[in-house]
C-alpha positions in Angstrom: 13.8 -5.0 1.1 12.9 -7.9 3.2 13.0 -11.8 2.4 10.7 -14.5 3.9 11.0 -17.9 3.7 7.3 -19.7 4.1 5.8 -22.7 3.0 2.6 -22.8 1.3 0.5 -26.2 1.4 -3.1 -26.4 -0.6 -6.2 -28.0 -0.1 -7.8 -30.0 -3.1 -9.7 -27.0 -4.2 -7.0 -24.6 -4.6 -4.2 -26.6 -6.6 -4.9 -25.1 -9.9 -5.6 -21.2 -9.1 -3.2 -18.6 -9.3 -2.0 -17.9 -5.5 1.2 -17.1 -5.9 0.8 -14.9 -9.3 -2.0 -13.1 -7.3 0.2 -12.7 -4.1 3.0 -11.0 -6.8 1.1 -8.8 -8.5 -1.5 -7.6 -5.8 1.7 -7.0 -3.1 4.3 -5.7 -5.3 6.1 -9.4 -3.7 8.8 -11.3 -6.0 8.3 -14.5 -5.7 11.2 -17.3 -5.7 10.0 -21.1 -5.7 12.4 -23.0 -4.3 10.5 -26.5 -3.9 6.9 -28.0 -4.8 5.2 -31.3 -4.6 1.7 -30.3 -6.9 -0.4 -33.6 -7.7 -3.9 -33.3 -8.7 -5.4 -33.6 -5.2 -3.1 -31.8 -2.5 0.1 -29.4 -2.9 3.0 -27.7 -1.1 5.4 -25.0 -2.4 8.5 -23.8 -0.6 9.4 -20.3 -1.5 11.0 -16.9 -0.9 9.4 -14.0 -0.8 11.2 -10.4 -1.2 9.4 -6.9 -0.4 8.6 -4.9 1.8 7.5 -6.2 5.4 4.3 -4.8 5.3 3.4 -5.8 2.0 4.5 -9.3 2.8 3.0 -9.8 6.2 -0.2 -8.3 4.2 0.2 -11.0 1.5 0.8 -13.7 3.6 -2.6 -13.0 4.9 -4.4 -12.8 1.9 -3.0 -16.1 1.1 -3.9 -17.6 4.5 -7.6 -15.4 3.8 -7.8 -17.9 0.8 -7.9 -21.6 2.6 -3.7 -21.9 2.3 -2.4 -22.8 5.1 1.3 -21.0 5.3 4.2 -22.1 7.2 7.8 -20.8 8.0 10.1 -22.7 5.6 12.5 -24.8 7.4 16.4 -24.5 7.0 16.8 -27.0 4.1 15.1 -24.6 2.1 16.7 -22.2 3.5 20.2 -23.3 2.0 19.2 -24.9 -0.7 
């Protein structure tokens, strides 16, 4: 199993969409929310993703195609 640490940044129109939930279901990825800041007009979530490397990469591509910006999470997120 691979692990990847990422930050999702959401545009206003996707704040209420269950992107993380669907990511886990569709791509067999275990998601762990490490930090988050969500408001009615913007949001970001730092996540640990665990699963097969190919599933994680496909899932990230899917999230990006939905309009969510995906970046590697910084060391402060990984260390807690």
